[in-house]
C-alpha positions in Angstrom: -18.2 -30.1 -7.7 -15.8 -28.5 -5.7 -16.0 -29.0 -1.9 -16.6 -25.9 -0.4 -18.2 -25.7 3.8 -18.8 -22.4 3.5 -21.4 -22.2 0.5 -22.8 -26.0 1.2 -26.4 -26.3 1.1 -28.4 -28.8 3.2 -32.0 -27.9 3.1 -33.8 -29.6 0.6 -36.4 -27.0 0.7 -33.5 -24.8 -1.4 -33.3 -27.4 -3.4 -36.9 -27.7 -4.5 -36.7 -23.7 -5.1 -34.0 -24.1 -7.5 -35.9 -26.7 -9.2 -39.0 -25.0 -9.4 -37.5 -21.8 -10.6 -35.3 -23.3 -13.5 -36.9 -26.2 -14.5 -34.4 -27.5 -17.2 -31.9 -29.6 -16.2 -29.0 -31.9 -17.2 -29.1 -35.6 -17.2 -26.1 -37.5 -16.6 -25.3 -41.5 -16.4 -22.7 -44.1 -17.3 -23.8 -46.3 -20.3 -21.2 -48.6 -21.8 -18.2 -47.4 -20.4 -18.9 -44.0 -21.7 -20.6 -41.0 -20.0 -23.9 -39.7 -21.4 -25.5 -36.6 -21.1 -28.8 -35.0 -22.1 -31.2 -31.9 -21.8 -34.7 -31.8 -20.6 -37.4 -29.6 -19.0 -38.1 -31.1 -15.2 -41.1 -30.6 -12.6 -41.3 -31.5 -9.1 -43.5 -34.8 -8.0 -45.6 -32.7 -6.6 -48.2 -36.0 -5.4 -44.6 -37.1 -3.7 -43.8 -36.1 -0.1 -39.9 -37.2 -1.2 -38.3 -35.0 -3.6 -38.5 -36.2 -7.1 -39.2 -34.9 -10.0 -40.5 -36.2 -13.6 -39.7 -35.6 -17.0 -39.7 -37.3 -20.3 -37.1 -38.1 -23.0 -37.2 -38.5 -26.5 -36.0 -42.0 -27.8 -34.0 -43.2 -28.1 -32.0 -41.5 -24.8 -34.0 -44.1 -22.8 -31.2 -47.0 -24.1 -28.8 -44.1 -24.9 -28.7 -43.8 -20.9 -29.1 -47.1 -20.0 -32.2 -46.4 -17.9 -32.3 -49.1 -14.9 -31.2 -49.8 -11.4 -28.1 -47.6 -12.1 -27.7 -44.2 -10.5 -27.6 -41.1 -12.8 -26.9 -37.6 -11.5 -29.2 -34.4 -12.6 -27.8 -31.1 -12.3 -30.0 -28.3 -11.9 -28.5 -24.7 -12.0 -29.9 -21.3 -11.2 -28.8 -18.1 -12.8 -24.9 -17.5 -12.2 -22.6 -14.8 -13.5 -19.3 -13.3 -13.7 -18.7 -10.8 -10.7 -15.6 -8.5 -10.9 -13.2 -7.7 -8.6 -13.6 -4.0 -9.5 -16.9 -3.8 -7.6 -15.5 -4.9 -4.2 -15.0 -2.2 -1.9 -11.1 -1.0 -1.3 -9.3 -3.2 1.3 -11.1 -6.7 0.6 -9.6 -9.3 -1.4 -10.4 -8.6 -5.4 -10.2 -11.9 -6.7 -12.2 -12.4 -10.0 -15.0 -15.0 -9.7 -18.5 -16.2 -9.9 -22.2 -16.5 -8.1 -24.3 -19.3 -8.7 -26.6 -22.2 -7.3 -26.3 -25.4 -8.5 -27.7 -29.0 -7.0 -26.2 -32.3 -8.0 -29.0 -34.5 -7.5 -28.7 -38.4 -7.5 -31.2 -41.2 -7.4 -32.5 -44.3 -9.7 -34.6 -43.2 -12.6 -38.3 -45.1 -12.7 -39.4 -45.4 -16.2 -43.6 -44.4 -16.2 -46.2 -46.1 -17.8 -47.3 -45.1 -20.9 -50.7 -43.3 -19.2 -48.4 -41.6 -16.3 -45.8 -40.7 -19.3 -49.1 -38.9 -21.4 -50.3 -37.3 -18.1 -46.8 -36.1 -17.9 -46.1 -35.0 -21.1 -49.6 -32.9 -20.5 -48.4 -31.4 -17.2 -45.3 -30.2 -18.2 -46.8 -28.2 -21.7 -49.7 -26.9 -18.9 -47.0 -25.6 -16.6 -45.2 -23.8 -19.2 -48.1 -22.6 -21.6 -49.5 -21.2 -18.6 -47.6 -18.2 -19.0 -48.2 -17.5 -22.8 -50.7 -15.1 -23.4 -52.6 -17.6 -26.0 -52.0 -20.8 -24.6 -52.3 -24.1 -26.3 -52.7 -26.9 -24.1 -52.0 -30.5 -25.0 -55.2 -32.0 -25.8 -55.7 -36.0 -25.6 -55.1 -36.8 -29.6 -51.9 -34.7 -30.4 -50.5 -36.2 -26.8 -51.3 -39.5 -27.8 -49.2 -39.1 -31.1 -46.5 -37.7 -29.8 -46.1 -39.8 -26.8 -44.6 -43.0 -28.5 -42.1 -41.2 -29.1 -40.8 -40.4 -25.6 -40.4 -42.2 -22.5 -41.3 -40.9 -19.3 -39.4 -41.3 -15.9 -39.8 -40.5 -12.6 -36.2 -39.9 -10.8 -36.6 -40.2 -6.9 -33.5 -38.0 -5.3 -31.6 -40.1 -2.7 -28.8 -37.7 -2.1 -27.9 -34.1 -3.1 -25.3 -31.9 -2.9 -26.0 -28.4 -3.1 -24.3 -25.1 -3.6 -25.1 -22.0 -3.3 -22.1 -19.0 -4.0 -23.3 -15.5 -3.8 -20.4 -13.4 -2.3 -21.4 -14.4 1.4 -18.0 -14.0 2.1 -17.8 -10.3 1.6 -18.2 -7.2 4.0 -21.9 -5.5 3.7 -20.1 -2.8 1.2 -19.0 -5.3 -1.1 -22.2 -7.1 -1.5 -24.2 -3.9 -2.2 -21.8 -3.2 -4.4 -21.9 -6.5 -6.4 -25.8 -6.0 -6.2 -25.8 -2.5 -8.2 -23.7 -3.7 -10.7 -26.0 -6.7 -11.4 -29.1 -4.6 -11.6 -27.1 -1.9 -13.9 -26.6 -2.1 -17.4 -23.2 -3.1 -17.6 -21.7 -6.0 -19.6 -22.4 -8.6 -16.4 -25.5 -7.0 -15.7 -28.2 -10.5 -14.3 -31.0 -9.0 -12.6 -31.9 -12.7 -11.9 -28.5 -13.2 -10.0 -29.3 -10.3 -8.1 -32.4 -11.3 -6.9 -30.8 -15.0 -5.8 -28.5 -13.0 -3.6 -30.6 -10.8 -2.0 -32.5 -13.7 -1.5 -29.0 -15.7 -0.3 -28.0 -13.0 1.7 -31.0 -12.4 4.2 
């Protein structure tokens, strides 16, 4: 990630919120000289005071990644979108850009026991099904059937690099114009990004 102290965030609470609100992540590791990436849903490990996530991977991804004693990278991104220079007020620097929030999290994954893997699968399903009109939670019989095809992991996050770029360097009129465009009905409307931008500018 490009180094820019102006948009760097060191507050762990911001990373926790990013993970909570955007529970779809990219796992990146190096295995046998090659970079490997996979995409999975994640949840914060709420039983730990340390920043950590739990998830599962489908077999044989655990071997493809070579999970063991090596650090891996977890990338979590929030809503993002194009910002046109035409949205800025006259007199400001008018260059196109992209607003976004992202965290690069690092740690050594821990392989969960079979029982903890089932518990993680059950929790993942419950987390997402709770928003469905008629939720279908994971019954133990079903969990026991699908769990052998997965490997549960817990990733203690020992360090992270977080960047939140939300037009902080623009004048207030330009910021309000960007927010209006993001909440509008144009080709680059992105209401969720507008919500994140408002929060970042407080």
